[in-house]
N, C-alpha and C positions, 0 to 999 in steps of 0.2 A: 593487153600486150604492150611491151615497152619498145620505143624506137630510138635509135641513135643514128644521127645523120640520115634519117629517113629510112633506115633499113631495119628489118626485124632481127632481134637477137637470136643467135643460134641456141639450140638446147645446151650445147657444151658451155657456151658463154654464161648462160643463166646458172648452171651448176657451179661454175667457178665463182661467180659473184655471190651466190648463196652461201658457199663455204666460207668465203671471206667475211661475210656479215656475221656468220655464226662465231668465227674466231674472234672477231671484234667484240661481240656481245659477252663472250666468256671472259675475255681479257678485262673488260670494264667491270664485270661482276667480281672478278678476283681482286681488283683494286678496291672496290667498294666494301666488300664483306668485312674486313677488319674493323673499319669504323662503324659499320652497322651493328656488329656484335658488341662493340665497346660501349655505345651509348643507347642501345636499344632500338635505334632507327625510328623513322616515322612511318606512318601507315602506308603511304604511297611507295616509299623506297623499299619497304619490306615486301609489299605486294609485287613490285617489279622484279625484285631479286627472286622471289619465290616462283614467279612465272617461268623463269629460265631453269629451274631445278626440277628434278624428279618429284613426283607427288609426295613422297615421304618427307623429303627435306623441306618442301614448300609448306607442308602442314606444320612442321616444327617451327619454322620461322613465324608463321601466322599465329600460332598458339603461344609461343614462348616470347615473342618480341613484338607484341602488338603495338598499341598506340602510346605506350609509355606511362599509362595511368598508375598512380600509387594504389596499393591495396586499400579498400574502403575502411574507414574508421570503424571501430567496434562500438556500435550504438548501444550495445548492452551495458556499456559503462555507465549509462544514466541510471540503471537499476542498482539498488544496494546489492552487496555480495549475497548471492543466493544460497540458501541452505538447500538440502535435498527436498524435492517436491513432496508435498503432503500426500499421504496415501488417501484412499477413498474415505469420505467423511461419513460418520454415522450420526444418527439423531442424538445420541448421548454426547458425542464429542464436538458437535457443531451447533452454534447458535445461529439458526438459519435466518439469513437476512430477509429472504422472501416472505417468511411467515411473520417477521416482526414489522416489516415496513410496508406490506401490501396495504393499499388504501390510504397511505399517508398523503396528505395534500401538500403541495409545494407551490409557492410563488416562483413560478418557474425554478554515472556511478561514483559513488563516493571515492572510489579508488583513483579517480582522475580529478585533478584540481579544476580543469576547464573542459568539462564534457561537451561534446558536439551534439546538439539536438538531433533526433532522428528525423527522417523525412515525414512531414505532416501528412503526406498521402498514405503513409503506412502507419496509421494511427486510428484511435477510437475517439469519437467525439465525447466531450464532457458536458453534462447538463448541470450547471451551477444553480442550486436552489436553496430556499429556506423553508424547511418544513414548518407547517403551522397548524391551522384548524383541521383536526382529524380526530375521530373518536368522541368521547364525552368531555365537556368542559367543566372544570371545577376551579373556582376562584380565577386565577390568571393563567392556567395551564390546561393541557389536554391529557387525557388518560385513555388507554386502550386495554380492554379486558380480553386478552387472548387466551386466558386460562379457562374460561367458561365457568368460573366459580362465582358464587354470590359474594359481593363485597360492598360494604358501606363506606364509600370513599370519604364523604363529609365527616363521618364519625372518626375514622382513622386519621384524618387530617388534623383533627382537634386533639387526638390522643398524644400524650407525651411519649416519644420513643424511649425504649428501655435502655437508655445509655446514660452513664454517669461518669463523664469525662473529668479526669484529674490532671492538673498541670503540676505534676510532682517529679518530672524527669523520667518517669516510666512510660514505655510505649503504650499508646492508646489506640493507634491505627496501624493496620498492616496493609500495605499496597503490594499487590502481586499481579501476575499476568499468566492466565492459563495458556493463552496463545502468544507466547513471548516474542515470537519472530515476526509478528505482524508489523508491517512498515508502511511508509507513505511515499508519495512522490517527492523528489528532492527539489524540484523547480515547478513554478506555476507556468507551464508551457502553453496552456490553453487547449491542450489535447492530451490524450492518454496514449503513450507509446505502446504499440501493439506487442512489443517484446518486453515490456516492463514486468518484472516479477516482484510483487509487493511483499516479500518475506526475506528476512535476513537475521543472522545470529549476531550481527554487529550492533551493539547497544548504542552506538552513536546515531543509528538510523531507524531503530524499531520503536515499538510502543513503550518501551521502558523509559524513553525520553519524556513522555507525557507523565509517567509516574514520578520522574525526577522533579518536574515542574510543580506537581501537587505537593510532593514532600517538602520542597523548599518553602512554600507558603505556610504549611502546617507547622514546620519547625520554627519559622520566624514568629509564629503566634504562640510559641511555647507548648505546642501539642506534640507529644512524643510519637515518633513514626519509625516503623521498620519497613524498608523498601526491599523486598526480596525479588531478585531478578533471575531466579532459577528458570532454566529453559525447560518447558514441558511439552513442546510440540515439535521437537527435533531430536533425533532423526525420524521418529515416528509421530505422526499427527494423531492417529487413533490412540485413545487412552489418555489424552491430555488432561481431562478433568479428574481422572483417577490419580494421576501424578500430582496435579495441583492441590488436590485434597490432602495428600500426604504433606505437601509443603505448608499448607495452612495449619494442619494439626501439629506439625513440628514447631511452628512459631507460637502457637497457642500454648503449647507445653513449656516452651522456653520463656515466653513472656505472657504469663497468665493475666496481666493487666490489659491486654489487647481486647477492645470491645468492638471496633469497627474493622471490617475486612472489605477492601475495595479491589475487585478484579477488573483491571483496566484493559479494554480491548480496542481494536480498530475494526469497523464494519466494512462491508463490501456490497455495493449496490449497482446493479446494471450489468450489461454484457456487451459483446462486440456489436450485436445487432441493434440494440436499443440505445447504446451509449452508456457511459459511466456517470453515476450521480454523485455530485459533490455538494454536501450540505454545509452551508456557511451562514454566519451572522457577522455583524460588524460592531466593533467596540472601539471608540476613539479613532475612527477612520481606518481601522485595521481589521482585515478579515480573520475570523477564527472558525474552527470546525464546530458545527453543532454537535451536541452530545445526546445520547439516548440512555436514560436510566432504566434498568431492568430489575424487576423484583419477581422472585419465583414462588411457585406453588406446587403442591403435590397432593393428590387425592388421599393418599395414605397418611392418616394422622400419626402413625408410628414413625414415618420417615421425615415429616416436616410439620410438626404440630404447631410451631410458633411462627408461621409465615407472616401473621399479621403484625408482629413486631418489626420485621424487616420492611413491610409495606408502609408502616407508619413513618419510618425513617426516610424511605424513598419519597413519600409524598412531601415531607418537610423539605427535603433537598430540592425537589422539583420546583416547589413554590418559591423557595429562597433564590434559586437560580433565575427564575423569571422576574423576581422582584429586583434583583441587582443588575442583571444583564438580560433585558427583554429580547426574546428570540433565540436564547441560548439552547433551549431544549427542543428535541423532537418529542412527540407524545410519549408519556411514560408507558412502558410496556410491562403489563402483568402477564407473565408467561406460565405455562403449565410445567415447565422444567425447573428443577431446583438449583442446578449449577453450584453445588456446595454451599448454598446460602443458609442451609439448616445449621451450620456450625456455630453461628453467633446470632444475636438479635440485631446486629448492625451490619449484615453482609449484603452487598449489592454488586451487581455487574454493571459497568458503565462503558458504552461504546463511544469513543471519541473520534468523530469523523469517519471517513471511508478511505479506501485506497486511492481515491481520486483527489483527496485533500493533500496539501503539502505538509511536510514535517513542521515547518514554521507555524502553519495554521493550527496544527494539532497541539504543538507545545504551548502556543499562546492560549489555546483553549484549556489546556491542563493548568496553566497558571490562574486563569479566571475561575476554573472549577475549584482550585485551592482556596481562592477568596471566599467562595460560597460555602465550602466546607468549614472554613474558620467561623463564618457567621453562624452556621447551624450548631457546630460543636461548642462554640462559646456559650450559646444559650443552654447547653446541656452540661455545663461545667459545674462541678460541686466543690 
C-alpha cells in the first residue's frame, strides 16, 4: 500500500490516479505509433506498444514489425539454374555410381555476380580424394572388370584400335552428352551446400563446358570435331540413352567420317550421411577432376559383337592418360551395360569428376583429356 504524508490512500483516490496513468500511457502511445510504423521500430519499443494494445493488434505489431531484419539472401543462387527434377532413374538410363566406384581405393548461382555462401552448418562435408590402386593393375593403370566377362587385357592393350584418323578437314570425333544437364559446383567452398542442385540447362555451367575444352584441343591439333550439345535428359530423365542414340545416329549419317564417339558425363559419389566425394589430381600446381573411362559389354553377340574394339581404344587412352598426367584416371570400368557404344569401334563413356568438383576443375580436366586424346589419335592417323 502507498502512503502520502503518512496516511493511507482512499479507494477513490487510487481509482483517480489509475485512470490518469492510463490516459497518460495512451497519449504516449499515440505520439509514438507514427514513428514506429514509419521505421519499423525496434524490438523493445514494439513490445512496449503491443503490451498496451488488445491481443490482436499486439500480434500484428510483433509479427509485422519485428526487429527490422532484412529478408534472408537466396542461398540457392549458388546453384546453377535448375531444370526440372529428374524422374526416377532406371538401370537403362542411369550409369550407377555405386556400382562403378564401390571398392575404389582413395588416398583420402550463376545468376548473381557475387553470390553469398550458404551457412556451413547447413551443408554436407566433402571428402577430397585421389582414387588409385583398386582392381587389377596393368602397366601403369588399374582396371576393374564389372562385366563378369572373360577378357585378356594385355592382349587388347597391344592390339591396335580399329581407328584410322584422317586430318582432312572432315569430322573424325563426335563429342556429345547423354546427361547434358549434369553440372558442377561454381566455387570451391570446402563444403557442399545442402540446397545445391547439380543440374542445369545453362551450357555455361553444365558438362558441355568440358566438351568444349576437349573440342578446343582436338581442333588445334587438326582433328575434325563435332560437338553436339543436344539436351537428352530434360524435361524427362528417363529415356536419355534412347534419345542420345538418335543424336549419335543422326551425326553418323550426316558425317560418315566420324570414328570416335565420346559421351562425356559428370559422376556423383556420396550422400548427406557419408559426405560427398571429390576426386582430384594436380597438374602444374592446379587441381583437376579425375576421370573414369567406361567401356561397355553385352552378353548378346547380336547386340554388341565388337566390344573388344572399344575396349582396345579405352585401354590405350587409359595408359596414355597415366603416361602424360599420372593420377588422372580412376580405375578403368568394364561394365555390362552397352550405353550406345555398339554404334562405332571407338565409342566410350567418360565421367569427368563428380558434383563435388568445381566447374574450373572439370574444365581443366577436359583440356588435359584433350591433350591425351591428341596423343592417342595422332598415333592412329593415316
